[in-house]
LOVODO-724824 format. One record per residue: residue number from 1; x, y, z of N, C-alpha, C, CB in turn; chain. Coordinates in steps of 0.02 Angstrom, whole numbers. Atoms other than C-alpha are relative to their C-alpha. Glycine has a CB too. Layout:
REM LOVODO-724824
num; n.xx; n.yy; n.zz; ca.xx; ca.yy; ca.zz; c.xx; c.yy; c.zz; cb.xx; cb.yy; cb.zz; cadena
NUM; X; Y; Z; X; Y; Z; X; Y; Z; X; Y; Z; A
...
REM end
This chain:
REM LOVODO-724824
num; n.xx; n.yy; n.zz; ca.xx; ca.yy; ca.zz; c.xx; c.yy; c.zz; cb.xx; cb.yy; cb.zz; cadena
1; 54; -31; 33; 3744; -2581; 1938; -41; 33; 49; -39; -47; -41; A
2; 36; -43; -54; 3663; -2527; 2101; 27; 51; 15; -9; -27; 57; A
3; -48; -58; -11; 3801; -2402; 2128; -24; 60; -52; 84; -25; -14; A
4; 9; -46; 56; 3760; -2325; 1960; -75; 30; 10; 10; -39; -74; A
5; 68; -21; -11; 3573; -2317; 1991; -12; 51; 60; -41; -62; 10; A
6; -2; -43; -60; 3600; -2241; 2161; 30; 72; -14; 43; -34; 54; A
7; -34; -62; 20; 3722; -2106; 2085; -52; 41; -42; 68; -16; -43; A
8; 46; -36; 39; 3592; -2063; 1960; -57; 27; 39; -25; -41; -51; A
9; 57; -13; -38; 3449; -2051; 2084; 28; 59; 46; -28; -67; 41; A
10; -28; -53; -37; 3563; -1941; 2195; 8; 66; -41; 65; -24; 27; A
11; -10; -63; 37; 3611; -1823; 2058; -67; 28; -29; 51; -12; -57; A
12; 65; -28; 21; 3425; -1816; 1996; -33; 34; 62; -48; -57; -31; A
13; 25; -19; -70; 3383; -1776; 2186; 2; 78; 3; 48; -34; 61; A
14; -5; -74; -9; 3439; -1594; 2156; -66; 29; -23; 60; 32; -42; A
15; 72; -25; 17; 3272; -1565; 2068; -47; 4; 55; -33; -43; -50; A
16; 47; -3; -64; 3184; -1609; 2233; 14; 63; 46; 10; -67; 47; A
17; -20; -64; -51; 3278; -1474; 2332; -13; 60; -36; 81; 3; 25; A
18; -2; -60; 40; 3277; -1351; 2185; -44; -2; -58; 67; 15; -22; A
19; 36; 14; 52; 3133; -1377; 2076; -4; 53; -54; -59; -17; 22; A
20; -9; -40; 48; 3160; -1224; 1981; 57; -13; -55; 6; 56; 30; A
21; -50; 29; 43; 3313; -1307; 1904; -30; -42; -51; 49; -39; 38; A
22; 34; 41; 47; 3194; -1430; 1822; -39; 51; -50; -50; -52; 40; A
23; 32; -45; 40; 3099; -1283; 1757; 50; 30; -53; -32; 51; 44; A
24; -50; -30; 45; 3254; -1209; 1682; 23; -58; -61; 69; 26; 49; A
25; -19; 55; 54; 3299; -1376; 1592; -57; 1; -50; 8; -78; 34; A
26; 63; 1; 52; 3118; -1376; 1524; 3; 63; -43; -76; -2; 40; A
27; -4; -54; 41; 3133; -1199; 1458; 56; -1; -59; 9; 55; 44; A
28; -48; 10; 33; 3296; -1240; 1383; -17; -44; -56; 46; -19; 39; A
29; 27; 42; 58; 3223; -1386; 1283; -59; 24; -39; -18; -66; 25; A
30; 49; -35; 40; 3076; -1290; 1236; 29; 54; -52; -50; 34; 48; A
31; -30; -52; 45; 3180; -1146; 1166; 41; -28; -57; 43; 45; 40; A
32; -40; 28; 57; 3301; -1250; 1071; -37; -43; -47; 56; -40; 25; A
33; 48; 37; 54; 3167; -1368; 1001; -39; 39; -38; -48; -47; 29; A
34; 37; -42; 42; 3066; -1232; 945; 41; 35; -48; -36; 45; 37; A
35; -48; -38; 48; 3209; -1139; 865; 21; -51; -61; 71; 28; 43; A
36; -18; 48; 50; 3249; -1300; 759; -61; -43; -17; 59; -43; 24; A
37; 61; 40; 14; 3069; -1364; 741; 3; -62; 12; -21; 3; -61; A
38; -6; 77; -23; 3092; -1524; 843; -63; 8; 50; 84; -27; 41; A
39; 58; -1; -48; 2915; -1530; 917; 14; -53; 53; -72; -13; -36; A
40; -21; 47; -56; 2974; -1690; 1010; 33; 28; 64; 46; -49; -27; A
41; -39; -32; -56; 3099; -1595; 1104; -37; 57; 38; 65; 28; -29; A
42; 49; -53; -31; 2975; -1450; 1140; -47; -38; 52; -48; 38; -61; A
43; 40; 43; -54; 2863; -1588; 1221; 36; -15; 56; -24; -65; -24; A
44; -40; 19; -50; 3001; -1652; 1323; 12; 61; 46; 62; -30; -29; A
45; -9; -57; -39; 3030; -1472; 1382; -57; 14; 39; 17; 55; -39; A
46; 64; -15; -31; 2848; -1453; 1427; -10; -58; 60; -63; 0; -60; A
47; 4; 49; -54; 2863; -1622; 1523; 33; 22; 56; 26; -65; -18; A
48; -41; -18; -46; 3005; -1550; 1620; -21; 53; 41; 54; 12; -27; A
49; 35; -61; -39; 2909; -1393; 1664; -57; -18; 44; -29; 54; -50; A
50; 64; 34; -46; 2757; -1497; 1724; 35; -40; 56; -54; -58; -46; A
51; -32; 36; -53; 2882; -1605; 1825; 28; 56; 49; 59; -48; -29; A
52; -27; -52; -50; 2956; -1440; 1907; -62; 28; 42; 39; 63; -41; A
53; 58; -24; -25; 2773; -1385; 1947; -21; -54; 47; -51; 17; -53; A
54; 15; 60; -45; 2740; -1563; 2023; 46; 2; 63; 12; -70; -39; A
55; -44; 1; -56; 2896; -1555; 2124; 2; 58; 47; 61; -9; -24; A
56; 6; -61; -42; 2867; -1382; 2183; -64; -10; 45; -6; 68; -47; A
57; 57; 20; -40; 2692; -1448; 2241; 17; -52; 63; -51; -32; -50; A
58; -22; 38; -42; 2776; -1587; 2328; 45; 31; 55; 29; -46; -33; A
59; -32; -33; -54; 2897; -1486; 2412; -29; 45; 52; 42; 33; -26; A
60; 43; -43; -39; 2776; -1364; 2476; -59; -39; 38; -30; 53; -47; A
61; 48; 47; -39; 2667; -1515; 2540; -70; 21; -17; 11; 3; 82; A
62; 72; -9; 22; 2514; -1463; 2430; -25; -57; -30; -9; 55; -47; A
63; 27; 61; 37; 2511; -1627; 2336; 10; -68; 37; 36; -4; -71; A
64; 0; 58; -36; 2544; -1743; 2475; -22; 14; 76; 69; -30; -5; A
65; 29; 0; -69; 2463; -1783; 2643; 48; -43; 39; -76; -28; 3; A
66; -33; 49; -39; 2571; -1851; 2776; 73; 5; -28; -34; -74; -7; A
67; -61; 18; 18; 2737; -1931; 2729; 22; 14; -82; 3; -71; 20; A
68; -28; -19; 70; 2820; -1842; 2573; 71; -21; -12; -3; 75; -11; A
69; -66; 25; 5; 2991; -1914; 2606; 9; -61; -39; 26; -11; 62; A
70; -1; 71; 31; 2955; -2086; 2536; -33; 9; -75; -46; -57; 51; A
71; 19; -18; 73; 2952; -2047; 2345; 5; -59; -52; 48; 57; -25; A
72; 3; 55; 43; 2909; -2208; 2254; -23; 21; -76; -48; -50; 33; A
73; 24; -32; 61; 2838; -2098; 2112; 68; 15; -44; -45; 70; 19; A
74; -59; -23; 39; 3018; -2050; 2069; 34; -56; -33; 50; 37; 44; A
75; -13; 48; 40; 3051; -2225; 2021; -19; -11; -80; -21; -42; 34; A
76; 27; -9; 71; 2951; -2192; 1865; 15; 60; -37; -70; -4; 0; A
77; -21; -57; 35; 2979; -2015; 1839; 70; 10; -26; -14; 49; 38; A
78; -67; -14; 21; 3161; -2006; 1841; 28; -35; -66; 43; -17; 57; A
79; -21; 39; 64; 3190; -2142; 1712; -31; 30; -64; -23; -77; 4; A
80; 32; -30; 53; 3061; -2057; 1601; 41; 64; -25; -70; 17; 20; A
81; -40; -57; 13; 3153; -1891; 1614; 69; -9; -34; 8; 32; 61; A
82; -66; 13; 22; 3317; -1961; 1586; 2; -24; -70; 31; -46; 43; A
83; -6; 23; 63; 3285; -2060; 1436; -32; 41; -47; -23; -62; -5; A
84; 33; -56; 42; 3165; -1926; 1356; 58; 50; -8; -69; 36; 37; A
85; -46; -51; 5; 3309; -1801; 1385; 60; -21; -46; 22; 20; 70; A
86; -62; 30; 37; 3441; -1910; 1306; -31; 6; -67; 26; -83; 23; A
87; 30; -1; 68; 3324; -1930; 1154; -13; 75; -28; -70; -41; 2; A
88; 7; -73; 27; 3296; -1741; 1143; 60; 23; -17; -31; 49; 46; A
89; -71; -17; 18; 3476; -1707; 1152; 30; -28; -57; 40; -16; 50; A
90; -27; 28; 68; 3516; -1826; 1011; -37; 31; -54; -5; -79; -7; A
91; 35; -28; 45; 3375; -1752; 913; 27; 77; -18; -69; -4; 23; A
92; -29; -67; 8; 3448; -1579; 943; 71; -4; -39; 8; 33; 72; A
93; -72; 1; 36; 3624; -1635; 893; -12; -23; -76; 56; -58; 40; A
94; 20; 19; 64; 3547; -1718; 731; -19; 60; -41; -56; -47; 3; A
95; 20; -58; 33; 3464; -1560; 685; 50; 53; -16; -49; 28; 36; A
96; -58; -46; 12; 3624; -1458; 710; 46; -22; -48; 36; 13; 60; A
97; -49; 25; 52; 3727; -1576; 605; -31; 4; -72; 20; -77; 15; A
98; 35; -18; 65; 3595; -1561; 466; 6; 61; -23; -65; -10; 2; A
99; 0; -74; 25; 3598; -1382; 468; 73; 16; -15; -31; 55; 56; A
100; -64; -17; 27; 3783; -1375; 453; 25; -34; -59; 44; -7; 47; A
101; -18; 35; 66; 3784; -1499; 317; -28; 39; -61; -30; -74; -2; A
102; 27; -43; 56; 3663; -1392; 220; 28; 70; -12; -71; 8; 12; A
103; -34; -59; 12; 3754; -1234; 255; 61; -10; -45; 19; 29; 63; A
104; -57; 17; 28; 3907; -1320; 196; -9; -2; -81; 21; -65; 31; A
105; 15; 17; 68; 3827; -1369; 31; -15; 69; -36; -62; -52; -5; A
106; 23; -63; 33; 3752; -1196; 0; 61; 46; -14; -52; 39; 46; A
107; -58; -43; 7; 3919; -1108; 19; 39; -18; -73; 51; -11; 68; A
108; -45; 19; 52; 4002; -1200; -125; -36; 20; -64; 18; -77; 3; A
REM end
């Protein structure tokens, strides 16, 4: 179990090095959520964009004084981002399946 958590945190660490990638994830969630009228997904996208801004501030050392390398905050932030992203992806998948079902019914 510990190896899995370490792997997840290592993978999510890419957003520390490249905060703009978190902004890309956020913009994608906002765009897709807006398109299918899933406001929860849009909200998750906004959270990702806010995280990107926060991470940029941490990287530039605007938001931390002294030691920025010990990031206990990520123990809370990463699970929230991961779980909410899974929920958003499932919501988008459900919206897509419903749209396919409706278009299939209309064609008959």
